[in-house]
N, C-alpha and C positions, 0 to 999 in steps of 0.2 A: 590178685584175684579176690581178696577180702573187701577192698575199695568197691569193686564191681558189683559184688552182692549187696554191700550197703547202699549203693547208689540205687540198684534196683529195686531194694525194699522200700526206700524212701520214695521213689518214683510211684510205686504201686499204692503205698498209703496215700499219698498225695492225690492220686487218681481216684481212689476210693473215696476220699473225703470230698473231694470235689463233686462227685457223683451223688453223694447223699446229702450234701450241704442244702438247707432250706433258705439259704441267703436269697432274698429278693432283690433282683436287678433294676426292676422297673421304679424309678424315683417318683413318679406320680402316685404309684400305691403306697410308697413309704409316706409321702406327703399327707395323702388322704387318711392313712392309719393314725397319723400324729394328730390330726385335727377331729377325729372322729368323736371323742368324749367332750371337747370344747365347743366345737363348731361343726356340728353334724351337717349343716346345710351347706357349708363349703366343702366338706369331704364328699358330699353327693355330687357336686358341681365338678369336683376334679375327676371324680370316676365317670361322669358322663362325657367327660373331654377326650376319654380314651375311645379312639374310633373302631379299632378292630381288636377285642379282646380274645377271639378265637385263635389269632395269629401269634400270641403270646406263648412263653413256655409254660409247661404243664403246672409247674409250682406258682408261676405268677397268675395263671388262669384261676387257680384254685384259690389263692389269696384275694383276686379280684372279685370272684363269686361271693366270697365270705364278706368282704368290705361292702360289696353293692347290696347285698341282703340287709347287713347291718345298717347302712345308710339310710335305705328305704324305710325300715322299722322305726328308725330314731326320728325320721321326718314324716312319720305317720301316712306313708304311702302304702295302701292296701296290697298285700301280696296275693296273687292270683294263680301262681305255679311254682312247683318246687323243683323246676328242673335246673335253675341256676345254682341254688344251694346245695343241690345234690352233687354238683361237681366238686364242692369243698368237701362235703362229706365223704365222698368216695376217695379222693385224694389223701385226706388226713387220717383216714380211718386205720392205717397202720404205720402212721409216720409221727406226728406231733400231737402229743396227748392233749395240750391246752387248746390248740386250735381244733382238734377234734371236739373236744367238749364244747367249745363256743359255736362250732359248726352245727352240732345235734341241737343246741339250744335255739339258734336262728331257724333252724328246720322246724322246731317246734311251734315258732312264731309264725312261720309261714301256714303251717297246718291250722293254727288258731284262726287266722285270716280266712282261711278256706273252709272252715267250719268242720273239718275232719278231726273230731275229739279224740278218738282212739288214736289215731297216728299222732297227734299233738302229744298225748301222754306217753306213748312209747318214746317218742323223740327225747323229752324231758328226762324220763327215767334214764335212757342211755347216756344222756350228758351228766347226770348225777352220779352214775356208775363210773364213768370215765374219771370225774373229779376225785372219786375216792374220798380219803379223809382230808383232802386238801379244802381249806376254808379261805375262799376270797370273794371278791363281790359277786362274780359270776355264780357261784355256789348259793349265794343267798338269792340271787334272781331265779334260778332254777328252782330252788325250794319255794320261793312264793308263788311260781307260777303253778307248780304241782299242788301247792295249798288250794289255789283258787279252783283247779279243776277237781280235786277231791271234794271240795264243799260242793260245787254244782252237781256231783253225783251222790251226794248224802253220805259221803265216806268221811264222816267228822273226825274220828280218831285220827285218820292218816293226815288229814288236812291241818289239825292241830300239831302233829308232830312236825310236819314240814314247815309250819309258820314259825314253831319255836326254833328250829335251826336257823331259818332265815333271819330272825330278829337277833339271836345270840351272836351269829357271824357278823352281823352289821355292827353290833355293840362293840365287838372285839376290834374291828376295823376303824371304827370311830367317826363314820361318815354320817352326819347329822341327819342329813335327807333321807338317808336310808333307813336310820334308826326309826325316823318318824313313821314312814311308810310301813316298815315291818311290824313295828309295834301296834299300829293301827289293825293291820291284817290279823296279828296275834290276838287282839281283843275281840276282832270279829268272830274268829275261830272259837274262842271261850264262849261268845254269845250262843253259837250253835249247840254246844254241850251243856248250856243252861248254867254256867257258873258265872254269875253276875258280878261277884266280887272281883274276879280275875279280869272280867271284861274293864271294870272302871279302873282298875290298877295299871293296865297297860295302855289305855286311853290317855290317863293322866300322865304315864311316863312319856308318852309320845309329845304331850304339851310342852315337857321340860326341854325337847331339843328343837322345837320349832323356831326358824329365824322370824324376829320381829316383823320384817317386811312381808312375810309369807301370810297374808291375810285369809286367802281362800282356805287353806289347808287348817288355819287355826279355827275358822268358822265352822268347818266341817266336823273338826273333833269336839268342838263344844256342842255341835248339835247331836254328835253321837252319844255324848255323855249324857245330854239332857234326855235322850230318847231311852237310855238304860234306866235313869231314875224314874222315868214315867213308867215303864213297865213295872218297877219295883214299888209304885205306889207312892213314891216321895215327891209329891207335886211341887213342893216349895222349892226343892233342889232342882227339878226338872225345869221349872219356869226360870230359875236363875240361869242355868246353862243355856238354855234355848234363847233366852234375851240376849245374852252375849253373843251367841251365834249369829243372830239376826243383826245386830247392832254393828259387829264387826264387818259382815259381808256387805258389798254393795247391794242395791235393791236388785239388780239384775242377776246377781250370783247367789242369791239365798237358795238353799237347797229345798226342794219340794218336800222331801222327807222330813226337814225340819219344820216347815210351815205345818205339815200334817200333824206332827207330834204335838205342836204348840196349840193348834186346834184342839186336838184331844184334851189337852190339859186345860184349856179354858171350858170346854164341855164338862169336864169332871168337877171343875170349880163352880160351875153353874153359870158362867158368864156367857150366855148363847150368843149374843150378838159379836162379841170378840171372837168367838170360836168360829163364826161365819166368815170373819174376815180372813181368817188363815186357811179355812178350809177350802174355800171356793177357787182361789187359785190353783189348787191341787186338782181340779178336775181337767186340767190341761197337761198334767205331767206325762212324761213318756212312759213310766212305769206303770203298769196295769194293777199292780199290787198298791200303789200309792192312790190311784184313782178309785179303785175299789173300797180302799180304807176311807177315803174321803167322803164317796158316797153314802158309806154305812154309817157314819157319824152324822152326816147333814140329814140323813133319813130319821136319826134318833133325834136330833135337835127339832125337826120340824114337827114330829109327833108329840113332843113336850109342848111346842106351842100351838099344838091343835090344828095345823095346816095339813089337811088330810090328803089333798091333791099332790102337794110336793112331797109328802111322806111316801106316798105310792110311788111317785116318780123315781125318789132316789133309791128306794129299796129295790125296785124293778132293775134299775141299770146295776145296782150291786149284785144281785143275784145273776144277772146275765154275765158279768165279769167273773164272779166266783166259779161259775160252771165252766169257764173258759179256763181259769186257773187249775180247777180240779181235773178237767180233761188233760191238760199238759202235763200235771202230776201223775196221772194213771198212766199215761203212755210212757213216761220215764221208769215209773216204777215196774210196768210190764217188761219193759225193755231190759231191765235188771235181772229180772226174775228169769227170763228164757235165755239169759246168756248172751244177749246182742250187746251187753256194755263192756267196757275195757276190763282187763285184768288189774288189780290194784296191786299185786305183789311187787315189791322193790328189791332190786339187788338179790335176785333168785336165780341161780344158775340154771341153765336149761338141763332138764331130766334126760338121762340117756334112755334111747328106745327100749332097750332091755329091760330097764327098771319099770317103765310104764307097762309094758307087757306083763311083767310079774304082778305088778299091782293089780291090774285087770283081771288076770286069772285068779287071783286071791279073793277079789271082790265077787266074782262069778262063783267060786267054790264055797264062800261063806253064805251067798244066796241060797244056793242048791242045797247046802247043808240044813239051814234053817227052815226050808220049804219042805223037806221031808218031815220035819217035826222032831228031829233028834234033840235029846236033853242038851241043855247048854252046860259047857265044862270051862273051868277056869275063867269064870267071869268075875272080874275085879270091880267093874263098876256097880254101884248099889241100886241103880234105876231098875226097877223089876223087870224081868226078860218078857213076861207077857203083857207088862204095862196096862192092866185093865182100865178101860175108858168107858165108863157107863153112860154111853151117850146115844146109843143105837136108837132109842125109842124117842129122843129129843131133837135129834137133828132133822131140820127141814129137807135140807139138800142131800139127795141119796149119794151123790159123788164123793162128798166129804165123808158121809158116814162109811161107805165102802173102802176108802182109802185108810181111815184110822184104825179100821177093824181088819185090816188085810193082813196076810202072812208078810208081804213086803215090808210093811210098817214095822212088824216086830223084827224082820231081819235088819231094818235100818236101825233099830234100837240097839241090836246085838252088835252092828259094826261101829256104832258109836263108842262101845266098849273096848274096840281095838284103837282108839285115837290116843295120841302120843300124849295128850294132857289129861288121861283118864284119871290119874291120881288127883289133879286139880279139880276135876269134876266130882270126884268122889267126896272129897272133903267138904266142898260147896254143898251137896246134896245131903251129907250128914249132919252138918253143923251150919246151917245158915246164918245163925245169930252171931257166930263168930265175925269179929272185924277182919275182912279179907281185903287184900290189895292185889291186883293182878298187873302186870306190865301190860302197855298198850298192844304191844305186837301178839300177846298171848290171847288177849280179848279178841283181836281182829283175826287171828287164826281159828279160834274155837267158833266165832260167828261164821266164817267162811266155811269151815268143816260142817257144822250142824245144819246150816241152810242147804248145802250142797247134798247131805245125806238125806235130808227130809224134803227133798225138793217137789216129791209128788203130793205130800201133805200141803205144802205151801202152795203149789200151783192150784190144788183143789180148793183151798180157802180164798186164794186170789180170783179165782174163776167165779166164785159165787158172790165174793165181796170185793169187787174192784178198787173200791175207795180204802182198801187196808193199805197202809204203806209198808215198805220193807221191813222197819223196825217194828211194826205193828205185827206182822206175820212172825217175826223172829220171837217177839214177846210169847205169842201164842203157842209156839213150839217149845219153849223153855217151861212154862206152865204145863203142857200136856206131858212133858218128861218127868214132872214132878217137883221141880225147883220151887223152893219158897221164895217170899218176897225179897229178904235180903240177898239170896243168892241171885236172883234176877237183876237187882240193883247193880251187884258187882259185875256180872256178865255183861250188862248193857251200859254200864259206867253212868247210871242215872241216879239222882236224889230220890228221896221217898216222894216228895210232891210231883217230881216229874214223871215217875212210874204210874202214880195214881192218875195225872191226867191223861196219860197214855191209856191206861186200862179204861178210863170213863169215855174216850175217843172210840175205843174198839167196841166198848158195850153199845153205843149208839148205832154203830154199824151192823153188828152181827146180831143184836137183840139179845133179850134177857136170857132165853133158854139155853142158846149155844154159849153165852158168856159164862152162865153158872156151870156148865159142864166143863169148860176150859179152865175156868180160874177158881172155881169152888171146889172142885171134886178132888184135887189133889191134897 
């Protein structure tokens, strides 16, 4: 009897194992998988030789869908549909963690080619969530792609965080090509937060790992370093690195950005003929930013030479391009403000419906309470409850005036006092001269909360002054709330010079009177 029972148990275990096994039976798929990293073109040919993939077993179909999407991506074949990779996503969702992460990664790649930025972001975030704390090459690739997406949306803190993780994972794994790529991406992320020393450090770190035969990336990195030195005003260093970039690259492969920067350097050095030599080819660049910059520089050169007709021409072209750039920027900023852009929160568990309802009820109760004018109780944040803003007679735009002096605006201030970071805001508001540091996540959460709470004020300012960027509007709100210069620098993660430039930009857009009200009254 005992032998019979043991036999039955063994049979059942064997049956269960055979049913749940992920072992692939198709040898062509296994061969394609083995060739994917070293010979992606050969892997693609093998996959294309499979005549009827739908007739394979489900696990083979899923593996085929994953490999075929991967092979197309590595061979630079543009994805036009997500139907194939979705087969892999659906199959591996509750089965294989590593393949699930890879499936979501390539789902993001498909959405990238289809121009579906929001879906691309969600796919990469799901891939990263699936990876958890595991650090391998796929983790680094996911983080790098997320960094690029965050940069496109002007979420520079999040972009920097992802770029750092990608770089340090690649450093741990020791893949030199990846280290070069991710170090360069990290340097670019630091450029957007205006930390030039860090930009130079990581660009130069990338140079240490470049293969001697890889002249293209070497040339690009020298050009990047030269551009940083040019922005810093170190013209000798800029000229040295830009010259090396041009010497290393073949004539056909010189970056238009490098040529443009070299032209600017020659312009600043007063060598106008040499500047023209480098700037004129940039008029044919694909990037509208490079073309606009080249036209601007050439206009300045011709003005110095007294060539009025050429000066007018170049300036006219520059202004037309600049209008296009501004229009694109305004469309992106507006989309961000009205909530059509993607959510930037990572690894955040879904909130239960009952919690959402409770929060909504709490917000409504708070609004009704302060609307009735009841005295404030248990206020811990030191921002004044009434937050008097003496601007009624100065504002030209009545919609802004009505928003800033409305009961709802005061209710928003009261709501801010319920924020989980109330104590942090309190310290910054009381003692802005103290040297503060805040985690990147805290700054991001505060920015998200404040811009959400004061969305009416932001929309009023944005409607009247569409040229204001997202960070411009955030800066205005912080000053309206009474935060001093040092506190704003901490909350926005800006240096003193960067904040001064931003305030100067805002002043040009909104005018002296409104600027005085927002930035001087507190």
